[in-house]
N, C-alpha and C positions, 0 to 999 in steps of 0.2 A: 503493499500500499503506499502511495505517496502522499505525504500531508501536505497541503497548499494552503499558502498564506497570501489573500489578498488584499491589498491595501491602497487606498487613495489620500494623498495629501492636497487639500484643498486652499487656496491662498491669493488675496487679492493685494497689491501693494498700499502702505498708508498713501492717500492723495491722488489715485486713481480715480478716473472719471464714473460718478455712478452709472452712464450708460453701459460701461464696460463691467461692472459689477453686474447688472441688468442682463446684459445680453450672457454673459460666460453660465452667471446661474441658469437662465433658460435653458441653456444649451448643454450644459454639462453637471452641475450641480444638481439641480433640481431631479432630473430624469436619470442621473446616476444612482443616486441615492433611494429615489424612489422606485426604481425597476429592481435593485438588488435586493432589497426592502420587501417589496412584493413575490419576488420568487424565492425568498425564505433562504436568502444565501449569507452566511458567514461572512463577515469582511470586516476589516480595519478602516477607522475614519481617522483624518487628522484635519483640523480647520485652525486656521491661526485665529487670533483675538478679534482682528479687523472685521474678517469675514462673518466670524460669529455674532457681531453688531449688527451687519448688516441681514443677515437671517431674519435676526430677531425684530427687526424693524419691517421688514420688507416680505417674508414668509415664515411667520410663526408656524406654521402647519408643517413646515420642513421639522423645524425645531420638535414641535411633539411626535411626529415621526421617526426622527433620530432617537428620542427619550423611550420610544415603545420598543425599537429595534434593542437598545442596550438592556433594557427590562428583559426582554425576550431571549438575550444571551446571542443574540444576531451580530452586533454591533459593536466592537471593542474600541472605546476612544483610546485617542493617543494624543499624550500632552507636548510641550514644547515652549518656545518663547511666544509671548502673547504678541507682540509685535513683527515677529517673525526676523529675529537678530542672527546674525551670525554669530554664534556664542562663544566662539574662539576671538572674536574682536573685541568683546567687551568686558568692563572690570566684573571681576567674578561677582561683585555686591549685585551688580547690574543683573548678571546671569539669574542668579538665586530669584531677583525681583520678577523677572520675566518669565521662568518658569512658572514660580511661585500664583502667579496672577493669572495665568491661561488654567493652571489646575484647578483656580478657585472658580474660574467660569464655567468650567464643564461641571463642576459641582452643582452650582447654583441651577444651571440650565438642566443638567440629567440626572443628579443625586448621586453621582459616582466620583472619584478622583480617579486619572489616570494613573497608571503603572509603567506604560512606555513612554518614551520620547522622540518625536521626528525630530531629528539634526537637521538644522535649516542647509540646505544643499548638502547635506552629507559632510560636512567640513569639522573632520576629526582632530581632537589634539587633545591629548590623555587628561590634561589637568582640569575638564570640563567634567569628569567623573565625579569630582567631589561636590561640585554644585546640583547635581543630576541626583544626586543619592539623596542631597539635603532637602532638595524639594520631593521626595519620594518616590523618583523614578528609577526602576532598576533594570531596564534594557533600553534599547534601540536599533534602528536599522541602519546599516550603512551598507553601500554596493561591494559586488564579491570583488570589484577591482584593488579595492582597499586591501582585501586578505590577500590578492595576489602579490601584491608589494610587499606585503608581509612574509613571503615566503609559503603560504598556503598552497597547496598542490590543487587544481581543479577538480580531481577526482575526491577531494574531501571536504567539498565546499557546502554540500548539502547536509550541515550540521547548525547546532546552536553553539555558539561559541563564548568563552568568558574571559574578561581581561579584568585588570587591577589596576589602580593608581594610587599609591601612598596608603596602603593596607585596603580599600573600598572595592569590592568585586562589582561587577557589572557586565550583564548577558547583552550580545548582540548576535543580531539575526543579519545574516549575509542577503542582500537583494541580488537577484540572478538578472545580470545586466542583458542577456541574449532574450529574457523572458521579457523585460521592460521594452525592448524594440519590436517585438513580434505582437504584443497587448496593445492597442487593439487593431496592428497595421497587417498581421498575416492573418490567414483562414482561421477558423477555430478551431479543426484538427491539426493544422500546425503548431498553434499557439499549446494546444493541449500535449501533444506530443513533445513540446518542449519542457512541459510542467512533468513529464512522466520520466523523461530519458534524459541524463547528464551525461555527455559524452560517450554515448554508445550504451550505458548502463543503467539500469533502474536507479531512479533519484529517490531519498527517504524524504527529503525537505527541498520544497521549492517556493521561493517567494519572490511575489512581484508587487513591490511599493511605489508608485510612481504618481506623478501630478495629475489630478481629478480633472485639470482643464484639455488634457489630449482626449477626453471621453466626449467628444462632441463640441467643445469649445474651441479647439483649433481649425483653420480653415479647412474648410469643406469636409469634416468629418462626423458632423454630425447624423446626415442621412445613412452614412456607411455604419456608425453606431446604433442608433435606433431606429433604423428601418425608415421607409415612405409608401405610400399608396397601400397600407395593410399588411405590407410585408415585414417581416422581422427582421430586426437590425444584426450585426454583427454581437452584440452584447447579450441577447437573448438566445441566440444560437450558441456562443460560446456555453451559457449557462446550461442551457437545455442538454447537449453533451457532455459538458463535466459531471451533470449530476446523473444522469441517464445511469438505470441500474439494469436495463435490459441485457439478457442473456446474451455474452458475444459482444458487447459493445468495449470497443478498445480504451474508453477511457475510464472504465468503472472503477478504478483501483484509485482514482484522485479524491482523496478526503478533505472538505474546507474546513481550516483550523485557526483559530484564534490563539496570538501567542501567550497570552497568560494561561490558558490552559493547556498548553503545550510545554510550558514550563514546569508548570504544577504536576505534570504526567510523566515527565521526562527528566532523570538527575543526570546524565550525563551530559558534560560539556567539554569541547576542545577548548584548551587554550591560547592564548591570541597576545601578540603586543602588535598594535597597528601604529604605523609613521603618522604624522602630522598629514593629512589627504583629505582627498574627497574622490567623487565620481572622474571616470577616466575623461569626459567631456571637458568638465571643469577644469580639470589641471591642465588640459591644452589649450583652453582659453586663456588662462594666466599667463601661459607663456610670452616674451616679446616675437612680434610677427616672424622674424627670419630666423629666430631658433625653430618656433612652429612648423614653419615652411619645410627647415629640415629635416624634422622629424614625421612630417607629412612624406615626405621622399623616401625615406628608410622604411615606412610603414609599408610603402608601394610596393618596394622591393621584397621586404621580408615581414608580413604581415603578423609573424609570432614574434617580431624583435623586442625584448626585453624593455621596452623606453621607460624612462623616469620621467614624470611631468612635475610641472610646478605646484606651487601650493596657493590658496585664495589670497593669502596675504601678500602675493606679487600685485595684485591689481593695486595695492596703495604705491607701489613704485611706480607701476605704468600709467596710472591716472593721478598727477597730483593734487587734481580739485579734490578726489576720494582722500587722499590723505589728509589734506586739511580738513576736512571735514571731519574725518576721523579723530584727528589729534584734537582739535576744539573740543569735540563730543567727550572723548578720555577726559581732558582738563578740566572741563567744566565737572564732569561726575566726580573726579576729587575735588573739587573744591564746595559741592555741594554736601559730600561726605564729610568734609572736612569742617565746615560749618554747622552741621548737623551734630556730630560727636563734640566738637568744643562749645557750641554755645545754645545745645539742648533746642535750637529753632526748629519749627516747623517747617518744611519744605517740600511739604507732598505734592504740590501742585508744579514744583520746578522740576522732583524726581520724576512725575510722571510724564511730561514733555519732554524730559530726557530721554527715556523709555522709547516714546514716539520715535524720537530722531535715530534710534538704532536700528530703525528698519532694514532690512538688508539691501533691496531691490534698487536702492539710489546710490551704491557705492561700487558697481561693477558692471559689466559688460560681458554677456555670450552671445547668445542666440538672438534672446528679446531684448527691446530698446534698454533696458536698465539705466544706466547713469547718464545717457544720450537723452533720456525723457524729460523735459525740462518740468512738467508738474510733478514728477515724481521729486526729483531734487529738490522742489520747491517746498513740497510737503514737509522734506527732511530738514530743511533749513528752516523752516518755519518752526518746526517745533523747538531745534534747538534754541533758536531766537528767543522763542516763548518761554523756555525752561531759564534761560538768561536772564530774562526781565523779571520773572517771578525770584531768582535768585540776587538780583540787584535790591528789589524791593526788600526783601527778606533782612539782606544786611546793609540797607540804608545808605548804598554808596552809590552815589549821584555821579559820580568821574572815578573812573577807573583806569589805570596807565599800570598793566601788566607785562613784562618781559619775559619771552618762553619762546622756544625754538617749535613755532607750529608747522612746521612742515621736514623736521629732521635732517636738515643739511647743514647743520654746525653754527649757522646763523642766529642769532635770538632775533625773533620781531616783536613788533609791540602791538599790543591789544590795548586799543584807546576808544573808549566809550564814556557816553554822556546820558542825559535821559532819552535822546533822539537818535544817535548814532552810534554804531559800532563797527572799529575798522581793524583791520590787520595791516600793520605797517612794516616795510620791508626796508630797513634803514640802507643797505647796499646800494639800492636803486631807487630810492624814495617812493615805491610804487606800491598799490594796494595789492595785498592778495584777497582781501573781503573787502567789500562795502555795503553793510546793513543798516538797514532803516529800523529802528525799533520803535518809534512813536506809536501809541497804543491805537489799534485800529487800522494801522497800515504796515505792520510786521512785514517785511519783504527783504530777502537779499539780493539788492539792486547788481550786484558784482557778480552775480551766480551766471555767468557765460560762457559755455562749456565750448571747446574747440575738437577739432578734430583729430585725434591722435592717429598714432600709428596703429593699423589693425590688421589681421591677417586677409581679412576681406576685402580690405583696401587695396592689399598687396595683390591679391586675386585680381580686382578688378585692372589694376595697374597692367598685371601679364597679359590679360583678356583683352584688353581695352582694342587692339586693332585686329583680333580674332572674331568671328561670327559667334554669335551665343549658341552656347550647346544647346542641343536637341532635349526638348522634355523627357525624363526619366520616370515617365508613368509605371508604377507597379501592376504587372497583370495578375487574375487569379490563375492559379493553377489549374482550375476546373475548366479554364477557358470561357467563361460565362462572360456576358457583357459589364457586369457590375465590377467596379475596381476600387480596391482600398484606395483612401485617401493617401497624398504624398503627406508624410512628415515634413519637420521643420529640417530634418538632417538628409532630405533629399537632394540631389544638385541643384544649386541657385542658378537662376538665370541672371545676368548682370544687366544693369542699364546699359544702353549704348549711346544715351545724349548726354553723357557728363564733360563738362569742361574743365580745365586742369584747377581752376580755383574749387571746384566740388570737392577735389582730392589731394587739395593742400592740407598739410598733416603739420600739427604742432608738438613740440616736447612738453613746455611746461602751461602755467596757467597763463590765460588770457587776461591781464590785469585790468582791474576796472579804472584804475587811474595809473598812466605812467607818461615818461616825458622822454622824447627820442631827439637825438641829436645826428642830423645825417643818417637818419633811418637806423641809426644804432643805439642803444643803451646807454646811459651815462653811469658814473660810477661816483655816489656820493658818501660823503664824509662829513666830520664834525657834527653830527647829531645831535640836537638837543632838544629834549621834549619836556615841558613842563605844565604843571597847572597852575593857570592863571586867574585873576579876578580883576573885572574892570570896576570903575568909580560906581557904577549902579549896583556893584553887589553880584553879578551875575559871573561864575566860574565858566572857564574854556580852555581848552587845550591846544598849546602851541606849538608847534614843530619847524626847527630851523635845519637847514643842511646845503652844503656846498656841492656842486656837481664838478666834476671831472671827467676826460674822457677816460673810457677803460683802457687798460694799458696793461702790458704783463711784465713786471719786475723780476728776476731769477726765475723765470717760468712759471711765476704764480700770478693770476689776474688780480688785480688789489679790488677790494671791496672792505666796507665797512672796518671791519674787525681787524684789520690790519693796515688800517690808515690813520691808527691812532697818533703817530709820530711821522709828519710828513714833512719835517725840517731837512732832511737829508735828501729826501728825493727832489724836492722843490729845488735844491740846490743844483741837483745834478740838472735841472732844467726837464727832468721827465715828467712833471706835472703841472698841467696850468689848467686853473679855475675858469669854468665856463659861463656858469649861472648860479643865483642864490636862489633859493626856495624856501618861501615860508607858509606854513598851514596851520589855518585857524580852525576849530571845530567849536562852534557853537549852535547854535540854533539851525545854520546852517554849515557848510563847509567853504572855506576859501582858500584859493591857492594865489599866492602871491610870487611872482617870478618875475626877476632881473638879471640881465647879463651882464657883464662888463663891457666896457668898450673894447672895440675891436675883435670881435667874434662875429666870423661870417660863416654862414653855412645856414641850412634847413633845420629850423628848431619845429618839433610836433609835441603838442600837448594832446594826449589821447584820453577819451573816456569811453567806457563800455558799460553798457545797462542790460538787466534783463527785466521783462516786464510779464507780471502775470497773466496779462490778457495776450501774451504772444504775438504772434501776428493778425489777430481777430480784428473784426470791425469796431470793437470798444477801443483800440489803440491809434494812437494819431501823432504826429510831428509835425510842430508849426514853427517854421523857420522865416521870421521875417513877413508874416500875413499868410504864407505859402503852405496850406495844409494837405498833408498827404498821409497814406497809408505808411506802417514802418518796413513794408515790403519792397519800397521805393527808395534807389540811391538818389542823394541830393548834393547840391554843390552851391554854396553861397558866396559872394564875394562882400566881406564885411568892411565898413570902413573904421579906420582908426579916430580915436580921439572921442568916439561916444558909445553908449552903452548899446549891447548886442545882445537878443534874446534868442533863446531857444527852448520851446516848450516841446514837452513829454507827456502826453495825457491818455491814461487808462481809466475808463470808467469803470471797467470789469474789477479793477483792483482798488477803485474809487481814491487816486492819489494823483498828483501832477508834479512832473520834475520840472523845476525852471531852472536853468544854466545862463545865468547873466556873464558877458563877457568886456572887457574894454581894456584895449591896447592904447598904450599914449608912448608915442613916439615921435620924433621930428623927421625921421627917415622913411617911415614905415604908412604909407597912407591907406593901402588896402592890402588884407590878407584872405584865404579861404578857410571854412567852415566846410567839411566834407560829411556828409551822411551817408552811410550803407547797413544793410541788415547783414546779419551774420548767421550762417546758417551751417550745419554739417549732412553728414550721409551716416545712416544706420541700417545694419539688416537688423528685420523682425521676424516674426513669424509671419509676417505679410510679404515679406520681401523688401526690398531697398526701397528707403523713404527719404526724403529731404525733410531735415526738423530744424525747424525756427529756433535758433538759441539765444538772442538778442540783438542790439544795435551798436555800433561803434560810432562815435564824433571826434573826427579830427580836427584842430585848431593849425594851420600852415602858417609859420612866420618863417619868411628869408631874412635873414641877419646876414647884411652886406656893409656895415658901417662901421666908424669910428665912434659912434654916439652908443650909447647904451639903450636897452631896450627894457620896457616894463609892461606886465599884463597882469590883470586880476580878473578869475574867474572863480565864479560861487555857484555853487549847486545848493537848491532848496527844494522841498518837499511837503506839500500842502495837500490838504483834505476837499475834494470835490464831492459835490451831492450827486 
């Protein structure tokens, strides 16, 4: 007999659109759970807390069905992190909160605590065992690939395994990867044969636990899984064949089982110690594109080659935006914990918003949109900023100046905040890594403009750009019928042919929301002085001053702020020449005071980039000197010096308006250009490639070519609109 554990993981990201929740629910979650329950099938169900909240509000009948299935012993509920965090990426105290929060929600809704855990993206790190056990969770599901990495033979994978960390024992079930691919994309009989036979021999235990969304929610899967025009779909045919007890039925040896029952009735465990790992595809996605390409070429030559893949944390090195968000989250978590322990303050609201900011979806990118989707990043950023506002209210800190290495590059950045603004300032370039507005009612990360990074899929587009699109690779049924299984997201992808070079332009670092370029190159800033000051009217403000020099290399090292503390010798050698001075004042607005010294000649660009909650929709417009257009349009305006020039960015979806006021005073410069353009990326999702609007860029271009000095003042204001 072959015991078979069938499980589904159901989740929607924090911040996803309600229509997406509704569509996937109607096509996947609802018919899947109702069909399995109606067929009296035992299965495991994991749903993240965000999705449970949506079900409660929008389909309470499904909650009742699940509760009935639990009481009848048909459904085993699986716990995990409430907001679906990567457990290995968050502090232990937050792990425990996330795990306990979902367990409590399941207890309230269904009357039972879970005893097993869904490990988000199966990202395993041995030290999470302690927190899983503390939350009352005794087992989890991981991919068989992770066991193979530990040296377990494929012939021994149909077992229950036990691992240990710090004296805590924990049971692990291996998910059968080949079965994940076959359900529901292979014929039911082929999927059932995969359950019964492992490498040509009978299997004692087979496990399929995968995304519920693929059961009707992925493109073109609904009719295949549930049928149409009165005909049975894949799921019902699969269950009918699996549960058939007719004499001579080839699949009568399959017994649907629940993990807790199996653990109670099976004493034997196979010992294992797993490396930090995830499922095979995740490990491949984490690799740098060229490394992954090399691995793919080796696999083509030798499919059984034992390749070692990357770990999830590599995304923090590939995406500097993700890394910055992660470090800000960890830093705030530590601060909240410190205040709670030291002053016994109630920071529950701050802690809860912090947990929301740990939702994994906007921290990485695989096949689905992930970090490239602005609305997912916006939800994570908004939660982090809301947490920070609650923290500031609790500690009664109106102005905060904190020095911390927010991007792990060895240089300490400054967090500068007051009641309205929160900025991450990088001294070496005098640029902003983050620009957040935290005025109540308009909390938003204005600087959250994502750029296209090097991706394996972009590498493939470039390789295929001059070739014809590959033919569709539809999978045909083995019985020769006209019905075809749906394509999966792992099928051959058709690459778009209408891409320009700009569409494929990639960047290594963050696109800063503010930076200054000279001759199209960054400047090196030194002598940074940051202080909290007070005006005559009693208003506090933050004042930043710095001096800019060209980026040069001395003794093989590029100069930056942390090695420019003593410039005497370098100046004496004539290696360093000051270009301009920059002062930044942060109060109700942010004002930039830029002054060049006489004798500087070249093109000076002051660059601002903004992300808007309304995206490129009809609610968002740009107004340059009365010329109002949508933000998908590029615009160029020639401004006159010696007067105030305004640019307005209005977003009625957000409810806010950004005003940029600029004034340049000089005798030599009569006119200068302000250039506005949209910023987009290309991203591969389950529906194919798509262009994604990320934000806008505004460049002030000044040509300096005189012995006279140059002065410009630029301010940013945000106000609420009706």
